[in-house]
N, CA, C and O atoms as a Tinker XYZ file with bonds, in Angstrom:
   292  protein
     1  N   -161.627000  -95.431000  122.291000    73     2
     2  CA  -161.433000  -94.354000  123.591000    64     1     3
     3  C   -160.660000  -93.861000  122.643000    63     2     4     5
     4  O   -160.013000  -94.614000  121.916000    81     3
     5  N   -160.613000  -92.350000  122.503000    73     3     6
     6  CA  -159.538000  -91.490000  122.057000    64     5     7
     7  C   -158.807000  -90.922000  123.359000    63     6     8     9
     8  O   -159.278000  -90.839000  124.493000    81     7
     9  N   -157.291000  -90.478000  122.822000    73     7    10
    10  CA  -156.638000  -90.258000  124.147000    64     9    11
    11  C   -156.292000  -88.778000  123.909000    63    10    12    13
    12  O   -156.214000  -88.387000  122.744000    81    11
    13  N   -156.081000  -87.931000  124.925000    73    11    14
    14  CA  -155.519000  -86.365000  125.060000    64    13    15
    15  C   -154.565000  -86.252000  125.707000    63    14    16    17
    16  O   -154.732000  -86.331000  126.924000    81    15
    17  N   -153.470000  -86.070000  125.298000    73    15    18
    18  CA  -152.274000  -86.225000  126.407000    64    17    19
    19  C   -151.868000  -84.515000  126.247000    63    18    20    21
    20  O   -151.926000  -83.609000  125.416000    81    19
    21  N   -151.404000  -84.789000  127.710000    73    19    22
    22  CA  -150.994000  -83.064000  127.855000    64    21    23
    23  C   -149.588000  -82.885000  128.562000    63    22    24    25
    24  O   -149.504000  -83.291000  129.721000    81    23
    25  N   -148.569000  -82.360000  128.016000    73    23    26
    26  CA  -147.299000  -82.156000  128.675000    64    25    27
    27  C   -146.979000  -80.505000  128.548000    63    26    28    29
    28  O   -147.597000  -79.802000  127.748000    81    27
    29  N   -146.218000  -80.123000  129.199000    73    27    30
    30  CA  -145.843000  -78.813000  129.334000    64    29    31
    31  C   -144.719000  -78.630000  128.319000    63    30    32    33
    32  O   -144.624000  -77.592000  127.664000    81    31
    33  N   -143.750000  -79.793000  128.179000    73    31    34
    34  CA  -142.724000  -79.682000  127.755000    64    33    35
    35  C   -141.651000  -79.306000  128.079000    63    34    36    37
    36  O   -140.677000  -79.394000  127.332000    81    35
    37  N   -141.608000  -78.805000  129.274000    73    35    38
    38  CA  -140.700000  -78.315000  130.167000    64    37    39
    39  C   -139.439000  -78.852000  130.148000    63    38    40    41
    40  O   -138.482000  -78.078000  130.168000    81    39
    41  N   -139.254000  -80.105000  130.111000    73    39    42
    42  CA  -138.088000  -80.875000  130.255000    64    41    43
    43  C   -137.893000  -81.093000  128.984000    63    42    44    45
    44  O   -136.822000  -81.700000  128.943000    81    43
    45  N   -138.409000  -80.920000  127.590000    73    43    46
    46  CA  -137.706000  -81.108000  126.463000    64    45    47
    47  C   -138.756000  -81.836000  125.822000    63    46    48    49
    48  O   -139.719000  -82.188000  126.503000    81    47
    49  N   -138.684000  -82.180000  124.277000    73    47    50
    50  CA  -139.953000  -82.719000  123.544000    64    49    51
    51  C   -140.086000  -83.751000  124.177000    63    50    52    53
    52  O   -139.227000  -84.214000  124.927000    81    51
    53  N   -141.419000  -84.344000  123.904000    73    51    54
    54  CA  -142.321000  -85.582000  124.780000    64    53    55
    55  C   -142.494000  -86.328000  123.552000    63    54    56    57
    56  O   -143.125000  -85.952000  122.564000    81    55
    57  N   -141.859000  -87.450000  123.708000    73    55    58
    58  CA  -142.286000  -88.618000  122.824000    64    57    59
    59  C   -143.232000  -89.450000  123.586000    63    58    60    61
    60  O   -143.633000  -90.508000  123.100000    81    59
    61  N   -143.527000  -89.140000  124.478000    73    59    62
    62  CA  -144.324000  -90.168000  125.532000    64    61    63
    63  C   -146.068000  -90.261000  125.513000    63    62    64    65
    64  O   -146.791000  -90.857000  126.312000    81    63
    65  N   -146.455000  -89.455000  124.313000    73    63    66
    66  CA  -147.667000  -89.612000  124.139000    64    65    67
    67  C   -148.241000  -90.525000  122.871000    63    66    68    69
    68  O   -147.695000  -90.492000  121.768000    81    67
    69  N   -149.605000  -91.481000  123.212000    73    67    70
    70  CA  -149.547000  -92.425000  122.214000    64    69    71
    71  C   -149.816000  -91.966000  120.599000    63    70    72    73
    72  O   -150.518000  -90.960000  120.501000    81    71
    73  N   -149.338000  -92.585000  119.271000    73    71    74
    74  CA  -149.611000  -92.348000  118.362000    64    73    75
    75  C   -151.330000  -92.036000  118.269000    63    74    76    77
    76  O   -152.156000  -92.614000  118.975000    81    75
    77  N   -151.646000  -91.010000  117.251000    73    75    78
    78  CA  -152.700000  -90.870000  116.994000    64    77    79
    79  C   -153.613000  -89.865000  118.460000    63    78    80    81
    80  O   -154.626000  -89.240000  118.145000    81    79
    81  N   -153.261000  -89.837000  119.538000    73    79    82
    82  CA  -153.704000  -89.110000  120.515000    64    81    83
    83  C   -153.666000  -87.587000  120.087000    63    82    84    85
    84  O   -152.754000  -87.202000  119.356000    81    83
    85  N   -154.521000  -86.826000  120.477000    73    83    86
    86  CA  -154.397000  -85.487000  120.688000    64    85    87
    87  C   -153.723000  -84.882000  121.811000    63    86    88    89
    88  O   -153.975000  -84.980000  123.012000    81    87
    89  N   -152.695000  -84.146000  121.124000    73    87    90
    90  CA  -151.594000  -83.636000  122.174000    64    89    91
    91  C   -151.840000  -82.216000  122.110000    63    90    92    93
    92  O   -152.055000  -81.526000  121.114000    81    91
    93  N   -151.762000  -81.809000  123.609000    73    91    94
    94  CA  -151.765000  -80.096000  124.090000    64    93    95
    95  C   -150.898000  -79.981000  124.914000    63    94    96    97
    96  O   -150.683000  -80.784000  125.822000    81    95
    97  N   -150.284000  -78.949000  124.690000    73    95    98
    98  CA  -148.941000  -78.118000  125.182000    64    97    99
    99  C   -149.535000  -77.633000  126.352000    63    98   100   101
   100  O   -150.372000  -76.774000  126.077000    81    99
   101  N   -149.416000  -77.876000  127.699000    73    99   102
   102  CA  -150.169000  -77.341000  128.910000    64   101   103
   103  C   -149.482000  -77.810000  130.205000    63   102   104   105
   104  O   -149.372000  -78.977000  130.583000    81   103
   105  N   -149.074000  -76.783000  130.772000    73   103   106
   106  CA  -148.614000  -76.812000  132.031000    64   105   107
   107  C   -149.774000  -77.575000  133.362000    63   106   108   109
   108  O   -150.606000  -76.741000  133.718000    81   107
   109  N   -149.887000  -78.620000  133.913000    73   107   110
   110  CA  -150.840000  -78.768000  135.100000    64   109   111
   111  C   -151.028000  -77.807000  136.046000    63   110   112   113
   112  O   -152.086000  -77.838000  136.676000    81   111
   113  N   -150.059000  -76.782000  136.327000    73   111   114
   114  CA  -150.495000  -75.713000  137.108000    64   113   115
   115  C   -151.107000  -74.696000  136.749000    63   114   116   117
   116  O   -151.704000  -73.983000  137.555000    81   115
   117  N   -151.054000  -74.442000  135.368000    73   115   118
   118  CA  -151.794000  -73.636000  134.500000    64   117   119
   119  C   -153.632000  -73.996000  134.608000    63   118   120   121
   120  O   -154.267000  -74.689000  133.814000    81   119
   121  N   -154.147000  -73.310000  135.787000    73   119   122
   122  CA  -155.437000  -74.319000  135.931000    64   121   123
   123  C   -156.327000  -73.384000  134.707000    63   122   124   125
   124  O   -157.256000  -74.073000  134.286000    81   123
   125  N   -156.281000  -72.209000  134.141000    73   123   126
   126  CA  -157.289000  -71.409000  133.097000    64   125   127
   127  C   -156.875000  -72.863000  131.822000    63   126   128   129
   128  O   -157.755000  -73.643000  131.460000    81   127
   129  N   -155.694000  -72.940000  131.416000    73   127   130
   130  CA  -155.317000  -73.666000  130.418000    64   129   131
   131  C   -155.754000  -74.972000  130.389000    63   130   132   133
   132  O   -156.113000  -75.564000  129.371000    81   131
   133  N   -155.716000  -75.556000  131.846000    73   131   134
   134  CA  -156.315000  -77.069000  131.780000    64   133   135
   135  C   -157.964000  -76.815000  131.644000    63   134   136   137
   136  O   -158.562000  -77.398000  130.740000    81   135
   137  N   -158.546000  -76.106000  132.379000    73   135   138
   138  CA  -160.037000  -76.067000  131.992000    64   137   139
   139  C   -160.435000  -75.708000  130.937000    63   138   140   141
   140  O   -161.651000  -75.778000  130.761000    81   139
   141  N   -159.536000  -75.168000  129.789000    73   139   142
   142  CA  -159.734000  -75.076000  128.539000    64   141   143
   143  C   -159.807000  -76.367000  128.000000    63   142   144   145
   144  O   -160.804000  -76.555000  127.303000    81   143
   145  N   -158.832000  -77.561000  128.156000    73   143   146
   146  CA  -158.561000  -78.328000  127.733000    64   145   147
   147  C   -159.655000  -79.214000  127.790000    63   146   148   149
   148  O   -159.964000  -79.835000  126.773000    81   147
   149  N   -160.481000  -79.404000  129.167000    73   147   150
   150  CA  -161.721000  -80.028000  129.637000    64   149   151
   151  C   -162.922000  -79.238000  129.162000    63   150   152   153
   152  O   -163.928000  -79.946000  129.211000    81   151
   153  N   -163.116000  -78.252000  128.805000    73   151   154
   154  CA  -164.204000  -77.361000  128.081000    64   153   155
   155  C   -164.382000  -78.005000  126.796000    63   154   156   157
   156  O   -165.433000  -78.484000  126.371000    81   155
   157  N   -163.152000  -77.968000  126.165000    73   155   158
   158  CA  -163.071000  -78.234000  124.696000    64   157   159
   159  C   -163.127000  -79.848000  124.219000    63   158   160   161
   160  O   -163.536000  -80.199000  123.112000    81   159
   161  N   -162.650000  -80.746000  125.241000    73   159   162
   162  CA  -163.226000  -82.073000  124.981000    64   161   163
   163  C   -163.911000  -82.720000  126.099000    63   162   164   165
   164  O   -164.001000  -82.323000  127.261000    81   163
   165  N   -164.520000  -84.099000  125.398000    73   163   166
   166  CA  -165.376000  -84.630000  126.695000    64   165   167
   167  C   -164.511000  -85.567000  127.272000    63   166   168   169
   168  O   -164.126000  -86.591000  126.708000    81   167
   169  N   -164.179000  -85.172000  128.514000    73   167   170
   170  CA  -163.098000  -86.428000  129.303000    64   169   171
   171  C   -163.998000  -86.974000  130.205000    63   170   172   173
   172  O   -164.775000  -86.390000  130.960000    81   171
   173  N   -163.789000  -88.268000  130.027000    73   171   174
   174  CA  -164.721000  -89.285000  130.886000    64   173   175
   175  C   -163.667000  -89.495000  132.054000    63   174   176   177
   176  O   -164.113000  -89.286000  133.183000    81   175
   177  N   -162.462000  -89.840000  131.965000    73   175   178
   178  CA  -161.619000  -90.138000  132.981000    64   177   179
   179  C   -160.075000  -89.537000  133.146000    63   178   180   181
   180  O   -159.607000  -89.221000  132.052000    81   179
   181  N   -159.469000  -89.384000  133.908000    73   179   182
   182  CA  -158.144000  -89.338000  133.775000    64   181   183
   183  C   -157.137000  -90.011000  134.325000    63   182   184   185
   184  O   -157.274000  -90.805000  135.256000    81   183
   185  N   -155.882000  -89.674000  133.674000    73   183   186
   186  CA  -154.804000  -90.830000  134.167000    64   185   187
   187  C   -153.451000  -89.927000  134.364000    63   186   188   189
   188  O   -152.787000  -89.460000  133.438000    81   187
   189  N   -153.164000  -89.769000  135.848000    73   187   190
   190  CA  -152.236000  -88.839000  135.512000    64   189   191
   191  C   -150.779000  -89.405000  136.007000    63   190   192   193
   192  O   -150.476000  -89.996000  137.044000    81   191
   193  N   -149.927000  -88.971000  134.793000    73   191   194
   194  CA  -148.503000  -89.567000  134.952000    64   193   195
   195  C   -147.503000  -88.648000  134.983000    63   194   196   197
   196  O   -146.323000  -88.925000  134.772000    81   195
   197  N   -148.000000  -87.365000  135.284000    73   195   198
   198  CA  -147.004000  -86.544000  135.058000    64   197   199
   199  C   -145.826000  -86.515000  135.984000    63   198   200   201
   200  O   -146.053000  -86.626000  137.189000    81   199
   201  N   -144.628000  -86.381000  135.572000    73   199   202
   202  CA  -143.348000  -86.570000  136.763000    64   201   203
   203  C   -142.471000  -85.764000  136.032000    63   202   204   205
   204  O   -142.685000  -85.329000  134.901000    81   203
   205  N   -141.317000  -85.551000  136.825000    73   203   206
   206  CA  -140.162000  -84.954000  136.353000    64   205   207
   207  C   -139.386000  -85.997000  135.907000    63   206   208   209
   208  O   -139.250000  -87.051000  136.529000    81   207
   209  N   -138.634000  -85.621000  134.359000    73   207   210
   210  CA  -137.899000  -86.555000  133.887000    64   209   211
   211  C   -136.648000  -86.737000  134.728000    63   210   212   213
   212  O   -136.300000  -87.888000  134.996000    81   211
   213  N   -135.980000  -85.761000  135.143000    73   211   214
   214  CA  -134.809000  -86.106000  136.013000    64   213   215
   215  C   -134.749000  -86.141000  137.846000    63   214   216   217
   216  O   -134.715000  -85.273000  138.718000    81   215
   217  N   -134.758000  -87.497000  137.829000    73   215   218
   218  CA  -135.041000  -87.614000  139.169000    64   217   219
   219  C   -134.279000  -87.007000  140.218000    63   218   220   221
   220  O   -134.787000  -86.769000  141.313000    81   219
   221  N   -133.107000  -86.748000  139.949000    73   219   222
   222  CA  -132.207000  -86.250000  140.791000    64   221   223
   223  C   -132.254000  -85.034000  140.908000    63   222   224   225
   224  O   -131.361000  -84.634000  141.655000    81   223
   225  N   -133.038000  -84.063000  140.420000    73   223   226
   226  CA  -133.559000  -82.893000  140.766000    64   225   227
   227  C   -134.588000  -82.707000  141.660000    63   226   228   229
   228  O   -134.679000  -81.713000  142.381000    81   227
   229  N   -135.490000  -83.771000  141.640000    73   227   230
   230  CA  -136.398000  -83.966000  142.791000    64   229   231
   231  C   -136.131000  -84.158000  144.187000    63   230   232   233
   232  O   -136.831000  -83.782000  145.127000    81   231
   233  N   -134.728000  -84.967000  144.235000    73   231   234
   234  CA  -133.646000  -85.144000  145.360000    64   233   235
   235  C   -132.828000  -84.022000  145.871000    63   234   236   237
   236  O   -132.664000  -83.732000  147.057000    81   235
   237  N   -132.373000  -83.473000  144.917000    73   235   238
   238  CA  -131.890000  -82.177000  145.352000    64   237   239
   239  C   -132.325000  -80.965000  145.732000    63   238   240   241
   240  O   -131.778000  -80.180000  146.506000    81   239
   241  N   -133.522000  -80.833000  145.041000    73   239   242
   242  CA  -134.401000  -79.377000  145.018000    64   241   243
   243  C   -136.010000  -79.959000  145.516000    63   242   244   245
   244  O   -136.989000  -79.352000  145.079000    81   243
   245  N   -136.175000  -80.958000  146.291000    73   243   246
   246  CA  -137.619000  -81.313000  146.584000    64   245   247
   247  C   -138.792000  -80.125000  146.915000    63   246   248   249
   248  O   -139.991000  -80.392000  147.003000    81   247
   249  N   -138.333000  -79.039000  147.049000    73   247   250
   250  CA  -139.395000  -77.852000  147.870000    64   249   251
   251  C   -139.920000  -77.340000  146.389000    63   250   252   253
   252  O   -141.040000  -76.831000  146.337000    81   251
   253  N   -138.967000  -77.490000  144.930000    73   251   254
   254  CA  -139.655000  -76.980000  144.085000    64   253   255
   255  C   -140.974000  -77.829000  143.338000    63   254   256   257
   256  O   -141.600000  -77.441000  142.352000    81   255
   257  N   -141.149000  -78.846000  143.959000    73   255   258
   258  CA  -142.109000  -79.580000  143.547000    64   257   259
   259  C   -143.370000  -79.997000  144.446000    63   258   260   261
   260  O   -144.055000  -81.014000  144.336000    81   259
   261  N   -143.490000  -78.994000  145.322000    73   259   262
   262  CA  -144.783000  -78.899000  145.991000    64   261   263
   263  C   -145.473000  -77.678000  145.648000    63   262   264   265
   264  O   -144.843000  -76.656000  145.378000    81   263
   265  N   -146.844000  -77.733000  145.644000    73   263   266
   266  CA  -147.551000  -76.469000  145.343000    64   265   267
   267  C   -148.848000  -76.414000  145.946000    63   266   268   269
   268  O   -149.510000  -77.450000  145.898000    81   267
   269  N   -149.369000  -75.354000  146.535000    73   267   270
   270  CA  -150.574000  -75.510000  147.297000    64   269   271
   271  C   -151.736000  -76.079000  146.651000    63   270   272   273
   272  O   -151.940000  -75.726000  145.489000    81   271
   273  N   -152.577000  -76.940000  147.222000    73   271   274
   274  CA  -153.419000  -77.503000  146.457000    64   273   275
   275  C   -154.802000  -76.289000  145.908000    63   274   276   277
   276  O   -155.245000  -75.640000  146.856000    81   275
   277  N   -155.184000  -76.105000  145.099000    73   275   278
   278  CA  -156.380000  -75.453000  144.260000    64   277   279
   279  C   -157.667000  -75.586000  145.215000    63   278   280   281
   280  O   -158.016000  -76.693000  145.626000    81   279
   281  N   -158.297000  -74.508000  145.522000    73   279   282
   282  CA  -159.513000  -74.832000  146.288000    64   281   283
   283  C   -160.600000  -75.519000  145.667000    63   282   284   285
   284  O   -160.683000  -75.686000  144.451000    81   283
   285  N   -161.433000  -75.915000  146.508000    73   283   286
   286  CA  -162.335000  -76.720000  145.367000    64   285   287
   287  C   -163.296000  -75.954000  144.866000    63   286   288   289
   288  O   -163.784000  -75.006000  145.482000    81   287
   289  N   -163.702000  -76.383000  143.480000    73   287   290
   290  CA  -164.253000  -75.706000  142.846000    64   289   291
   291  C   -165.659000  -75.452000  143.198000    63   290   292
   292  O   -166.339000  -74.689000  142.512000    81   291
């Protein structure tokens, strides 16, 4: 299996993607950019590990981590 790792790099440089993986700098909230990744690569499965690196921020400002869900396509 090949791995395609996505990261916005919002929290700084990423060292979390596996060696040999394809890396795409994409914000998961940017639907057109995300759709472009799915169009470019044949993706059979998704494992979502996105998280804020600084846990204290999610405790002190929880509202910034909520977003409306996308409408069904």
